[in-house]
BALOBA-1460 file (C-alpha; in Angstrom, 3 decimals):
// residues 199
<rec num="1" residu="x" x="-36.689" y="-176.387" z="-50.198"/>
<rec num="2" residu="x" x="-38.242" y="-177.140" z="-53.629"/>
<rec num="3" residu="x" x="-40.947" y="-174.786" z="-54.899"/>
<rec num="4" residu="x" x="-43.195" y="-174.492" z="-57.916"/>
<rec num="5" residu="x" x="-43.449" y="-171.075" z="-59.564"/>
<rec num="6" residu="x" x="-47.103" y="-169.852" z="-59.994"/>
<rec num="7" residu="x" x="-48.312" y="-166.572" z="-61.513"/>
<rec num="8" residu="x" x="-51.444" y="-165.080" z="-59.970"/>
<rec num="9" residu="x" x="-53.609" y="-162.066" z="-60.695"/>
<rec num="10" residu="x" x="-56.070" y="-160.294" z="-58.403"/>
<rec num="11" residu="x" x="-59.926" y="-160.795" z="-58.564"/>
<rec num="12" residu="x" x="-62.245" y="-158.074" z="-57.457"/>
<rec num="13" residu="x" x="-65.454" y="-160.133" z="-57.430"/>
<rec num="14" residu="x" x="-66.368" y="-163.468" z="-55.982"/>
<rec num="15" residu="x" x="-69.206" y="-165.941" z="-56.447"/>
<rec num="16" residu="x" x="-69.933" y="-168.996" z="-58.573"/>
<rec num="17" residu="x" x="-70.688" y="-167.035" z="-61.710"/>
<rec num="18" residu="x" x="-67.513" y="-165.102" z="-61.484"/>
<rec num="19" residu="x" x="-65.525" y="-168.420" z="-60.754"/>
<rec num="20" residu="x" x="-66.941" y="-169.921" z="-63.911"/>
<rec num="21" residu="x" x="-65.771" y="-166.949" z="-65.981"/>
<rec num="22" residu="x" x="-62.341" y="-167.251" z="-64.429"/>
<rec num="23" residu="x" x="-62.164" y="-171.020" z="-65.407"/>
<rec num="24" residu="x" x="-63.401" y="-170.228" z="-68.912"/>
<rec num="25" residu="x" x="-60.535" y="-167.690" z="-69.217"/>
<rec num="26" residu="x" x="-58.026" y="-170.475" z="-68.429"/>
<rec num="27" residu="x" x="-57.449" y="-169.644" z="-64.822"/>
<rec num="28" residu="x" x="-58.111" y="-171.307" z="-61.495"/>
<rec num="29" residu="x" x="-60.134" y="-169.462" z="-58.794"/>
<rec num="30" residu="x" x="-58.170" y="-169.305" z="-55.594"/>
<rec num="31" residu="x" x="-58.004" y="-167.600" z="-52.212"/>
<rec num="32" residu="x" x="-54.644" y="-166.551" z="-50.656"/>
<rec num="33" residu="x" x="-54.511" y="-165.953" z="-46.890"/>
<rec num="34" residu="x" x="-52.068" y="-165.911" z="-44.027"/>
<rec num="35" residu="x" x="-50.876" y="-164.132" z="-40.868"/>
<rec num="36" residu="x" x="-49.743" y="-160.596" z="-41.894"/>
<rec num="37" residu="x" x="-51.034" y="-161.176" z="-45.429"/>
<rec num="38" residu="x" x="-54.812" y="-160.865" z="-44.989"/>
<rec num="39" residu="x" x="-57.266" y="-162.555" z="-47.334"/>
<rec num="40" residu="x" x="-57.234" y="-162.062" z="-51.108"/>
<rec num="41" residu="x" x="-59.272" y="-163.636" z="-53.941"/>
<rec num="42" residu="x" x="-57.019" y="-164.377" z="-56.892"/>
<rec num="43" residu="x" x="-56.848" y="-166.307" z="-60.195"/>
<rec num="44" residu="x" x="-53.811" y="-168.607" z="-60.668"/>
<rec num="45" residu="x" x="-52.341" y="-170.758" z="-63.412"/>
<rec num="46" residu="x" x="-54.085" y="-174.150" z="-63.086"/>
<rec num="47" residu="x" x="-51.249" y="-176.079" z="-64.855"/>
<rec num="48" residu="x" x="-48.599" y="-174.817" z="-62.405"/>
<rec num="49" residu="x" x="-50.718" y="-175.759" z="-59.356"/>
<rec num="50" residu="x" x="-51.438" y="-179.239" z="-60.824"/>
<rec num="51" residu="x" x="-47.703" y="-179.715" z="-61.534"/>
<rec num="52" residu="x" x="-47.022" y="-179.136" z="-57.863"/>
<rec num="53" residu="x" x="-49.728" y="-181.224" z="-56.444"/>
<rec num="54" residu="x" x="-48.684" y="-184.156" z="-58.743"/>
<rec num="55" residu="x" x="-45.045" y="-183.730" z="-57.830"/>
<rec num="56" residu="x" x="-42.951" y="-185.606" z="-55.167"/>
<rec num="57" residu="x" x="-44.453" y="-183.593" z="-52.242"/>
<rec num="58" residu="x" x="-48.054" y="-184.157" z="-53.412"/>
<rec num="59" residu="x" x="-50.519" y="-182.124" z="-51.401"/>
<rec num="60" residu="x" x="-47.671" y="-180.618" z="-49.462"/>
<rec num="61" residu="x" x="-46.055" y="-178.992" z="-52.418"/>
<rec num="62" residu="x" x="-44.709" y="-175.445" z="-51.738"/>
<rec num="63" residu="x" x="-45.486" y="-172.698" z="-54.223"/>
<rec num="64" residu="x" x="-43.815" y="-169.422" z="-54.996"/>
<rec num="65" residu="x" x="-46.745" y="-167.301" z="-56.069"/>
<rec num="66" residu="x" x="-46.023" y="-164.043" z="-57.869"/>
<rec num="67" residu="x" x="-48.883" y="-161.556" z="-57.388"/>
<rec num="68" residu="x" x="-48.685" y="-157.949" z="-58.394"/>
<rec num="69" residu="x" x="-44.888" y="-157.932" z="-58.594"/>
<rec num="70" residu="x" x="-44.298" y="-159.648" z="-55.255"/>
<rec num="71" residu="x" x="-43.549" y="-163.400" z="-54.620"/>
<rec num="72" residu="x" x="-45.226" y="-165.260" z="-51.677"/>
<rec num="73" residu="x" x="-44.446" y="-168.675" z="-50.359"/>
<rec num="74" residu="x" x="-47.617" y="-170.718" z="-49.966"/>
<rec num="75" residu="x" x="-48.933" y="-174.258" z="-49.409"/>
<rec num="76" residu="x" x="-52.353" y="-175.579" z="-50.590"/>
<rec num="77" residu="x" x="-54.587" y="-176.009" z="-47.552"/>
<rec num="78" residu="x" x="-57.831" y="-177.037" z="-49.487"/>
<rec num="79" residu="x" x="-58.151" y="-178.365" z="-52.997"/>
<rec num="80" residu="x" x="-61.544" y="-178.735" z="-54.606"/>
<rec num="81" residu="x" x="-61.897" y="-181.102" z="-57.633"/>
<rec num="82" residu="x" x="-64.780" y="-181.542" z="-59.960"/>
<rec num="83" residu="x" x="-66.755" y="-184.649" z="-58.923"/>
<rec num="84" residu="x" x="-66.870" y="-186.246" z="-62.346"/>
<rec num="85" residu="x" x="-63.788" y="-184.890" z="-64.226"/>
<rec num="86" residu="x" x="-61.509" y="-184.634" z="-61.203"/>
<rec num="87" residu="x" x="-60.085" y="-181.433" z="-62.608"/>
<rec num="88" residu="x" x="-59.076" y="-178.463" z="-60.270"/>
<rec num="89" residu="x" x="-61.937" y="-176.073" z="-59.656"/>
<rec num="90" residu="x" x="-60.677" y="-174.103" z="-56.612"/>
<rec num="91" residu="x" x="-57.716" y="-173.977" z="-54.247"/>
<rec num="92" residu="x" x="-57.051" y="-172.262" z="-50.817"/>
<rec num="93" residu="x" x="-53.428" y="-171.221" z="-50.554"/>
<rec num="94" residu="x" x="-51.942" y="-170.380" z="-47.129"/>
<rec num="95" residu="x" x="-49.131" y="-167.847" z="-47.260"/>
<rec num="96" residu="x" x="-46.264" y="-168.802" z="-45.012"/>
<rec num="97" residu="x" x="-42.565" y="-167.936" z="-44.230"/>
<rec num="98" residu="x" x="-39.681" y="-170.316" z="-44.375"/>
<rec num="99" residu="x" x="-39.691" y="-170.559" z="-40.597"/>
<rec num="100" residu="x" x="-43.468" y="-170.884" z="-40.172"/>
<rec num="101" residu="x" x="-44.504" y="-174.022" z="-38.213"/>
<rec num="102" residu="x" x="-47.363" y="-175.854" z="-39.954"/>
<rec num="103" residu="x" x="-49.024" y="-179.218" z="-39.816"/>
<rec num="104" residu="x" x="-48.882" y="-181.559" z="-42.797"/>
<rec num="105" residu="x" x="-49.915" y="-185.162" z="-43.459"/>
<rec num="106" residu="x" x="-46.936" y="-187.216" z="-44.756"/>
<rec num="107" residu="x" x="-46.831" y="-190.784" z="-46.084"/>
<rec num="108" residu="x" x="-44.872" y="-193.433" z="-44.262"/>
<rec num="109" residu="x" x="-43.107" y="-195.940" z="-46.645"/>
<rec num="110" residu="x" x="-41.633" y="-199.209" z="-45.326"/>
<rec num="111" residu="x" x="-38.833" y="-200.730" z="-47.452"/>
<rec num="112" residu="x" x="-36.703" y="-203.859" z="-47.320"/>
<rec num="113" residu="x" x="-37.516" y="-207.248" z="-45.719"/>
<rec num="114" residu="x" x="-36.795" y="-207.522" z="-42.044"/>
<rec num="115" residu="x" x="-34.848" y="-210.270" z="-40.178"/>
<rec num="116" residu="x" x="-38.115" y="-211.197" z="-38.488"/>
<rec num="117" residu="x" x="-39.932" y="-211.646" z="-41.726"/>
<rec num="118" residu="x" x="-37.068" y="-213.829" z="-43.104"/>
<rec num="119" residu="x" x="-37.505" y="-215.942" z="-40.007"/>
<rec num="120" residu="x" x="-41.225" y="-216.438" z="-40.698"/>
<rec num="121" residu="x" x="-42.678" y="-213.336" z="-39.012"/>
<rec num="122" residu="x" x="-45.473" y="-211.226" z="-40.402"/>
<rec num="123" residu="x" x="-45.375" y="-207.476" z="-40.978"/>
<rec num="124" residu="x" x="-48.434" y="-205.521" z="-39.880"/>
<rec num="125" residu="x" x="-48.569" y="-201.806" z="-40.887"/>
<rec num="126" residu="x" x="-51.263" y="-200.023" z="-39.084"/>
<rec num="127" residu="x" x="-51.049" y="-196.576" z="-40.614"/>
<rec num="128" residu="x" x="-49.574" y="-195.197" z="-43.911"/>
<rec num="129" residu="x" x="-49.750" y="-191.528" z="-43.075"/>
<rec num="130" residu="x" x="-48.864" y="-189.424" z="-40.089"/>
<rec num="131" residu="x" x="-49.409" y="-185.801" z="-39.102"/>
<rec num="132" residu="x" x="-46.282" y="-183.787" z="-38.531"/>
<rec num="133" residu="x" x="-45.339" y="-180.303" z="-37.548"/>
<rec num="134" residu="x" x="-42.511" y="-178.701" z="-39.445"/>
<rec num="135" residu="x" x="-41.461" y="-175.627" z="-41.386"/>
<rec num="136" residu="x" x="-41.303" y="-175.345" z="-45.226"/>
<rec num="137" residu="x" x="-37.554" y="-175.633" z="-44.918"/>
<rec num="138" residu="x" x="-37.679" y="-178.881" z="-43.034"/>
<rec num="139" residu="x" x="-40.742" y="-180.371" z="-44.819"/>
<rec num="140" residu="x" x="-40.086" y="-184.070" z="-45.797"/>
<rec num="141" residu="x" x="-41.513" y="-185.710" z="-48.912"/>
<rec num="142" residu="x" x="-42.080" y="-188.895" z="-46.895"/>
<rec num="143" residu="x" x="-40.883" y="-190.934" z="-43.936"/>
<rec num="144" residu="x" x="-39.046" y="-193.967" z="-45.205"/>
<rec num="145" residu="x" x="-38.133" y="-196.786" z="-42.747"/>
<rec num="146" residu="x" x="-35.708" y="-199.491" z="-43.683"/>
<rec num="147" residu="x" x="-37.054" y="-202.675" z="-42.070"/>
<rec num="148" residu="x" x="-33.926" y="-204.801" z="-42.758"/>
<rec num="149" residu="x" x="-32.519" y="-204.907" z="-39.200"/>
<rec num="150" residu="x" x="-35.772" y="-205.380" z="-37.287"/>
<rec num="151" residu="x" x="-36.530" y="-208.766" z="-35.562"/>
<rec num="152" residu="x" x="-39.780" y="-210.424" z="-34.581"/>
<rec num="153" residu="x" x="-41.471" y="-208.534" z="-31.834"/>
<rec num="154" residu="x" x="-40.411" y="-205.152" z="-33.056"/>
<rec num="155" residu="x" x="-43.173" y="-202.591" z="-32.425"/>
<rec num="156" residu="x" x="-42.758" y="-198.977" z="-33.714"/>
<rec num="157" residu="x" x="-45.086" y="-196.196" z="-32.492"/>
<rec num="158" residu="x" x="-45.514" y="-192.598" z="-33.501"/>
<rec num="159" residu="x" x="-43.353" y="-191.750" z="-30.504"/>
<rec num="160" residu="x" x="-40.420" y="-193.791" z="-31.757"/>
<rec num="161" residu="x" x="-40.815" y="-192.922" z="-35.401"/>
<rec num="162" residu="x" x="-37.375" y="-191.696" z="-36.833"/>
<rec num="163" residu="x" x="-37.981" y="-188.106" z="-37.983"/>
<rec num="164" residu="x" x="-35.680" y="-185.445" z="-39.525"/>
<rec num="165" residu="x" x="-34.435" y="-182.571" z="-37.518"/>
<rec num="166" residu="x" x="-36.998" y="-179.899" z="-36.702"/>
<rec num="167" residu="x" x="-39.841" y="-182.246" z="-37.523"/>
<rec num="168" residu="x" x="-42.162" y="-183.418" z="-34.648"/>
<rec num="169" residu="x" x="-45.175" y="-185.782" z="-34.600"/>
<rec num="170" residu="x" x="-48.625" y="-184.442" z="-33.919"/>
<rec num="171" residu="x" x="-50.962" y="-186.788" z="-31.999"/>
<rec num="172" residu="x" x="-53.385" y="-186.916" z="-29.096"/>
<rec num="173" residu="x" x="-52.381" y="-190.411" z="-28.076"/>
<rec num="174" residu="x" x="-49.635" y="-192.779" z="-29.151"/>
<rec num="175" residu="x" x="-50.496" y="-195.209" z="-31.866"/>
<rec num="176" residu="x" x="-48.736" y="-197.982" z="-33.677"/>
<rec num="177" residu="x" x="-46.983" y="-197.544" z="-37.028"/>
<rec num="178" residu="x" x="-45.976" y="-201.161" z="-37.621"/>
<rec num="179" residu="x" x="-45.281" y="-204.386" z="-35.824"/>
<rec num="180" residu="x" x="-43.376" y="-207.497" z="-36.855"/>
<rec num="181" residu="x" x="-45.276" y="-210.371" z="-35.393"/>
<rec num="182" residu="x" x="-43.609" y="-213.631" z="-34.686"/>
<rec num="183" residu="x" x="-45.020" y="-216.832" z="-36.133"/>
<rec num="184" residu="x" x="-47.283" y="-218.871" z="-33.874"/>
<rec num="185" residu="x" x="-45.533" y="-221.917" z="-32.371"/>
<rec num="186" residu="x" x="-47.875" y="-224.980" z="-32.572"/>
<rec num="187" residu="x" x="-47.864" y="-227.184" z="-29.516"/>
<rec num="188" residu="x" x="-46.489" y="-230.677" z="-30.133"/>
<rec num="189" residu="x" x="-48.637" y="-233.600" z="-28.878"/>
<rec num="190" residu="x" x="-47.241" y="-234.983" z="-25.578"/>
<rec num="191" residu="x" x="-46.226" y="-238.585" z="-25.876"/>
<rec num="192" residu="x" x="-47.241" y="-240.676" z="-23.009"/>
<rec num="193" residu="x" x="-44.293" y="-242.432" z="-21.364"/>
<rec num="194" residu="x" x="-45.146" y="-245.778" z="-19.927"/>
<rec num="195" residu="x" x="-43.342" y="-247.215" z="-16.925"/>
<rec num="196" residu="x" x="-40.742" y="-249.903" z="-17.640"/>
<rec num="197" residu="x" x="-41.956" y="-253.426" z="-17.353"/>
<rec num="198" residu="x" x="-45.566" y="-252.586" z="-18.309"/>
<rec num="199" residu="x" x="-47.167" y="-253.257" z="-21.597"/>
């Protein structure tokens, strides 16, 4: 499990004016919450949070947040950006344990060229992200599928998606991930066969 180290300090007041002062002081207003942790308003280092969110796990980055001498594992559940500058203005951090089950959205990446495509088939990817339930320990960066062995007519759904151990899909109904569609076969014109002896 990869984590990003973040230092935090407690805030004792909330509100937009206080948040502006926090940002002017070089910190990012944040809220930390979780089962057995309660709800605390804090100020965190913006560069460390930005580093995590722009890393290989993206919005699923895990943070080790040090607050008042104790370190807490957390994931960003809501990130607010400035509408114009796109800089961080606020983040909600959910405190978890290594074995906590949580729901995340993970990208699906298709690689390689399938047997079906080489034979003239067409790849149709219906979704590029899936919701998964996992723990911080089993959290995948992405789900990568090698298309190389698949033939025309292959249909992969969320139920058949290959997932790491301890990772399960979250869905209300089954849906398609991708399909390799065979090329259309054009009908050849039927040639009329005339009986022998007739012109």
